[in-house]
C-alpha positions in Angstrom: -0.1 -0.4 -0.1 3.0 2.3 1.0 5.0 1.6 -2.2 1.6 2.8 -4.4 0.7 5.7 -2.5 4.7 6.9 -2.6 4.2 5.5 -6.7 1.4 7.9 -7.1 3.2 10.9 -6.0 6.1 10.2 -7.7 4.3 9.9 -11.1 2.1 13.1 -10.1 5.4 15.5 -9.7 7.3 13.7 -12.1 4.4 13.7 -14.9 2.8 17.5 -14.6 3.6 20.5 -15.4 1.2 23.0 -14.5 0.0 23.4 -10.9 -2.7 25.4 -9.5 -2.2 26.7 -6.2 -5.6 27.2 -4.3 -5.4 29.9 -1.9 -1.0 31.0 -3.2 -0.6 34.1 -1.2 1.4 36.9 -2.5 3.2 37.9 0.8 6.7 36.5 1.0 6.3 35.3 3.7 3.6 33.1 3.6 3.9 29.2 3.5 1.8 28.9 0.6 4.2 31.6 -1.5 7.4 30.0 -0.4 6.1 26.7 -1.3 4.8 28.4 -4.6 8.3 29.9 -5.5 9.9 26.3 -4.4 8.0 24.7 -7.0 8.2 27.5 -9.7 12.2 26.9 -9.2 11.8 23.3 -10.1 10.5 24.4 -13.3 6.8 23.7 -12.8 4.1 26.1 -14.3 2.4 27.9 -11.2 -1.1 29.4 -11.3 -2.5 31.4 -8.7 -6.4 31.0 -7.6 -7.2 32.9 -4.9 -10.0 35.8 -5.2 -8.1 38.3 -2.8 -5.2 38.8 -5.1 -4.2 39.9 -8.6 -1.1 38.4 -9.1 1.6 36.0 -7.1 4.5 34.7 -8.2 4.8 37.4 -11.3 1.8 34.9 -12.5 -2.3 36.4 -12.9 -4.5 34.8 -10.1 -8.3 33.9 -11.1 -10.8 33.3 -8.3 -11.6 29.6 -8.7 -9.8 26.6 -10.3 -12.8 27.1 -13.0 -11.6 30.2 -14.4 -8.4 29.2 -15.3 -8.0 29.2 -18.4 -5.2 26.7 -19.7 -5.1 22.9 -18.9 -4.5 22.1 -15.5 -2.2 18.8 -13.9 -2.6 19.2 -10.0 -4.4 21.5 -8.0 -2.7 22.2 -4.3 -4.8 22.9 -1.8 -4.0 25.5 0.8 -7.4 27.1 2.0 -8.3 26.1 5.0 -11.8 27.3 4.5 -12.9 26.1 1.1 -15.5 24.0 -0.1 -13.3 21.0 -1.1 -16.1 19.4 -2.6 -16.4 22.0 -4.6 -13.0 22.2 -5.8 -13.2 18.4 -6.8 -16.3 19.3 -9.3 -14.8 21.8 -10.5 -11.3 19.7 -11.0 -13.6 17.2 -12.8 -15.1 19.6 -15.3 -11.2 20.8 -16.3 -10.4 17.4 -16.6 -8.0 18.1 -13.7 -6.0 14.5 -12.6 -5.4 15.2 -9.2 -5.5 17.2 -6.6 -3.1 17.7 -3.0 -4.3 18.8 -0.1 -2.0 19.9 2.1 -1.6 19.0 5.4 -4.2 20.5 8.3 -7.0 20.6 5.9 -9.5 18.2 6.5 -10.9 16.8 3.6 -14.7 15.7 3.5 -15.8 12.1 3.1 -17.9 13.4 0.5 -15.3 15.0 -0.8 -12.7 11.8 -1.1 -15.6 9.9 -2.2 -16.3 12.5 -5.0 -12.5 12.5 -6.1 -12.8 8.1 -6.0 -15.9 8.6 -8.3 -14.7 10.7 -11.2 -11.5 8.8 -10.7 -9.4 12.0 -9.7 -6.1 10.9 -7.7 -6.2 12.5 -4.2 -3.4 13.1 -1.8 -3.5 14.6 1.5 -1.7 15.4 4.7 1.2 15.7 2.6 3.2 18.7 2.3 3.7 18.9 -1.9 7.3 20.6 -1.5 8.3 17.8 1.5 7.2 15.0 -0.7 9.2 16.5 -3.9 12.9 16.9 -2.2 12.2 13.7 -0.6 11.2 12.1 -4.0 13.3 14.0 -6.1 16.4 15.1 -4.3 
């Protein structure tokens, strides 16, 4: 089982090119911004999704995942109070194959079920930066 999860994480991080970061802050000291910068430095295209900002990391921000005009490979979620079921629905509508939920964010069972039903890969409770460093030293 653990090997399967490790393989899924490694496949996601090696195959993804564009990552939409829900809750990406434009403040350089915030965790979401630091991790977004790390991912940008590792060659990923980062798309900020946050209705409270116009841009972050030099990229135009969007209010919702469904508004992102380009293809997205992975949605990484930092925002605790966001409706995760709605994010799963928007990911399905945009054919986004995976959602990564950062540690400390509770994912309701209905969102997990929706992800499974839609065949969306779901990673929860793991930091994308920590996992990337571990899998790609």
